[in-house]
C-alpha positions as CSV (number, residue, x, y, z in Angstrom):
1,M,-27.6,-32.4,-119.5
2,P,-28.4,-33.9,-123.0
3,V,-30.7,-31.6,-124.7
4,T,-32.2,-31.5,-128.0
5,E,-31.6,-28.8,-130.8
6,L,-34.6,-27.5,-132.9
7,A,-33.7,-24.8,-135.5
8,L,-36.1,-22.8,-138.1
9,L,-34.4,-22.0,-141.4
10,H,-35.7,-20.2,-144.5
11,L,-34.8,-20.6,-148.0
12,R,-34.4,-17.7,-150.3
13,S,-35.3,-19.7,-153.3
14,D,-35.6,-23.3,-154.7
15,P,-32.1,-24.9,-153.6
16,S,-29.4,-25.4,-156.0
17,P,-27.8,-28.5,-155.9
18,S,-24.9,-26.8,-154.6
19,T,-27.2,-25.9,-151.7
20,K,-28.3,-29.1,-151.0
21,S,-24.9,-30.6,-151.1
22,T,-23.9,-28.1,-148.4
23,L,-26.7,-28.9,-146.1
24,L,-25.9,-32.4,-146.1
25,Q,-22.4,-31.8,-145.5
26,A,-23.7,-29.5,-142.8
27,Q,-25.7,-32.7,-141.4
28,K,-22.6,-35.0,-141.5
29,Q,-20.1,-32.6,-139.9
30,Q,-22.9,-31.7,-137.1
31,T,-24.1,-35.3,-136.6
32,E,-20.1,-36.4,-136.3
33,Y,-19.3,-33.5,-134.0
34,S,-22.6,-34.0,-131.8
35,G,-22.7,-37.7,-131.9
36,Y,-26.5,-37.2,-132.3
37,Q,-28.2,-37.8,-135.7
38,V,-29.2,-34.3,-137.4
39,T,-32.5,-34.3,-139.4
40,Y,-34.1,-31.8,-141.5
41,L,-37.6,-31.5,-141.5
42,R,-39.6,-29.7,-144.0
43,Q,-42.8,-27.9,-143.8
44,I,-45.2,-29.1,-145.8
45,Q,-47.4,-25.8,-145.5
46,T,-44.4,-23.8,-146.7
47,P,-42.0,-25.6,-148.0
48,A,-39.3,-22.7,-148.3
49,S,-39.3,-23.3,-144.5
50,F,-37.6,-26.4,-142.6
51,Y,-36.3,-27.2,-139.2
52,L,-32.9,-28.8,-138.2
53,L,-33.4,-31.1,-135.6
54,G,-30.4,-32.2,-133.6
55,G,-29.0,-33.1,-130.2
56,W,-26.1,-32.1,-127.9
57,E,-24.6,-33.7,-124.5
58,S,-25.2,-30.0,-123.2
59,I,-25.7,-26.6,-124.3
60,E,-22.2,-25.9,-123.7
61,K,-21.2,-28.3,-125.8
62,H,-23.2,-26.3,-128.8
63,T,-22.9,-22.4,-128.2
64,G,-19.7,-22.8,-125.7
65,E,-16.8,-20.8,-126.7
66,G,-14.2,-23.3,-129.0
67,E,-17.5,-25.3,-129.4
68,W,-19.4,-26.2,-132.5
69,I,-21.2,-22.6,-133.3
70,S,-17.9,-20.9,-133.1
71,S,-15.8,-24.0,-135.0
72,E,-14.2,-23.4,-138.0
73,T,-16.1,-26.0,-139.6
74,N,-19.3,-24.5,-138.8
75,Q,-18.5,-20.8,-139.7
76,T,-17.2,-22.5,-143.3
77,L,-20.8,-23.9,-143.9
78,L,-22.5,-20.9,-142.5
79,A,-20.5,-18.7,-145.1
80,Q,-21.4,-21.2,-147.8
81,L,-25.0,-21.2,-147.2
82,K,-25.5,-17.0,-146.2
83,D,-26.8,-16.2,-149.6
84,S,-29.2,-19.1,-149.6
85,I,-30.8,-19.8,-146.3
86,D,-31.9,-17.3,-143.4
87,V,-31.8,-18.8,-139.8
88,A,-35.3,-17.4,-138.0
89,W,-34.6,-18.9,-134.5
90,M,-32.9,-21.5,-132.6
91,F,-33.5,-23.2,-129.3
92,H,-32.8,-26.1,-127.1
93,L,-35.3,-28.6,-125.6
94,D,-35.3,-30.4,-122.0
95,L,-35.5,-33.6,-124.3
96,D,-32.6,-36.0,-124.2
97,P,-32.1,-36.6,-128.0
98,S,-31.1,-40.3,-127.4
99,T,-35.2,-41.0,-126.8
100,L,-36.9,-39.1,-129.9
101,T,-37.3,-41.4,-132.6
102,I,-38.1,-39.5,-136.2
103,P,-39.6,-42.1,-138.5
104,D,-39.0,-42.0,-142.3
105,G,-42.0,-41.5,-144.2
106,P,-45.1,-40.5,-142.5
107,I,-46.3,-37.0,-141.9
108,L,-45.0,-35.4,-138.5
109,A,-46.5,-32.4,-136.4
110,I,-44.7,-29.9,-134.5
111,F,-46.8,-28.3,-132.0
112,R,-45.4,-25.0,-130.0
113,Y,-47.8,-23.8,-127.1
114,F,-46.7,-20.5,-125.6
115,I,-47.4,-20.6,-121.8
116,L,-49.0,-17.8,-119.9
117,P,-47.1,-16.9,-116.5
118,G,-47.5,-19.1,-113.7
119,K,-49.2,-21.7,-115.7
120,K,-46.5,-23.8,-116.3
121,D,-46.9,-26.6,-113.9
122,E,-50.8,-26.9,-114.8
123,F,-49.9,-27.1,-118.5
124,E,-47.4,-29.9,-117.7
125,A,-50.2,-32.0,-115.5
126,I,-52.7,-31.9,-118.1
127,F,-50.0,-33.2,-120.9
128,K,-49.1,-36.1,-118.8
129,T,-52.3,-36.9,-118.2
130,G,-53.4,-36.6,-121.5
131,L,-49.9,-38.5,-122.6
132,A,-51.0,-41.1,-120.5
133,R,-54.6,-41.4,-121.8
134,L,-53.3,-41.4,-125.4
135,E,-51.3,-44.5,-124.5
136,R,-54.2,-46.2,-122.9
137,D,-56.9,-45.6,-125.5
138,T,-55.1,-45.8,-128.9
139,A,-53.3,-48.2,-130.9
140,P,-49.5,-47.7,-130.4
141,A,-48.9,-47.7,-134.4
142,L,-51.1,-44.7,-134.6
143,F,-49.6,-42.3,-132.7
144,S,-46.2,-41.4,-131.5
145,V,-45.9,-38.3,-129.1
146,C,-43.4,-36.6,-127.1
147,G,-43.0,-33.0,-125.6
148,A,-40.7,-31.2,-123.8
149,W,-39.9,-27.2,-122.5
150,R,-37.6,-24.8,-124.5
151,I,-34.6,-24.2,-122.4
152,D,-33.6,-20.8,-123.5
153,K,-35.0,-17.8,-122.2
154,A,-37.8,-16.2,-124.0
155,Q,-40.5,-14.1,-122.9
156,E,-43.1,-17.1,-122.2
157,D,-42.8,-20.3,-121.4
158,E,-43.0,-22.5,-124.5
159,F,-43.9,-26.1,-124.5
160,V,-43.1,-28.2,-128.0
161,V,-44.7,-31.3,-128.9
162,F,-43.4,-34.0,-131.6
163,G,-46.4,-36.0,-133.1
164,R,-46.4,-38.9,-135.3
165,C,-49.5,-40.3,-137.0
166,S,-49.2,-43.3,-139.1
167,R,-52.3,-42.0,-140.8
168,D,-51.5,-39.0,-142.2
169,E,-53.9,-38.8,-145.3
170,D,-56.6,-38.1,-142.8
171,E,-56.4,-34.8,-141.1
172,D,-59.0,-35.5,-138.7
173,Y,-56.2,-38.0,-136.8
174,W,-54.6,-34.8,-136.1
175,D,-57.6,-33.4,-134.5
176,L,-58.2,-36.5,-132.8
177,L,-54.3,-36.8,-130.8
178,E,-54.6,-33.1,-129.9
179,M,-57.8,-33.9,-128.3
180,T,-57.0,-36.9,-126.7
181,I,-54.0,-35.7,-125.1
182,F,-55.7,-32.3,-124.2
183,G,-59.5,-33.4,-123.6
184,G,-60.1,-30.5,-126.4
185,I,-58.0,-27.7,-127.0
186,G,-60.5,-25.8,-124.6
187,D,-58.7,-27.3,-121.7
188,V,-55.6,-25.2,-122.2
189,V,-56.9,-22.2,-123.8
190,G,-56.8,-20.3,-120.3
191,L,-53.4,-21.8,-119.9
192,T,-51.8,-20.6,-123.3
193,T,-51.3,-17.3,-125.0
194,G,-51.3,-19.4,-128.4
195,R,-50.3,-22.1,-130.4
196,D,-48.3,-23.1,-133.8
197,V,-48.8,-26.1,-135.4
198,R,-46.6,-27.2,-138.5
199,Y,-46.5,-30.4,-140.4
200,V,-43.5,-31.9,-141.4
201,R,-41.9,-34.8,-143.5
202,V,-37.9,-35.8,-143.5
203,E,-36.1,-34.1,-145.9
204,K,-33.2,-35.6,-147.3
205,W,-32.5,-33.2,-150.0
206,E,-32.1,-35.9,-153.0
């Protein structure tokens, strides 16, 4: 089953030309190995933090014995970056990466919702209803949204939403996005233990 990879990384200091070059090489090598484009998304609130967004034909293809994680190419790249970057976490989403399009330019938002036990189905039903409402009541050029469940085991279920808004200069539009999907965040308070929202831009390391 195709899956989307999402990883959070932290820069220990401003990236040197060597670090940028290695990150671009890692992007190229993983894209070629996996067959899915790798994109870096840098946090706006905390520029030292950035995400790696990629895809795999299966989790096994990513982390299985003899595959990308343990490959000589990847291990060499990690060794070159070990003094510059820390990996905070990495997990997979049940989202076909071929359906995930990351535009170049506008601000993107990554919403992480942490779901209470037994509330997964109810949360998903609210999201699907809200997504249909968003597509019906707003201009397609204004918002682009998709969401998926975290596959890798954690203490609680986690749902990740990727959102794009063409009016990135106005923070009120992000509130509108969440309110349109969930009918106001109050609708999901009783279903979650919390949420984390980060705004990002595509990072090309130029």
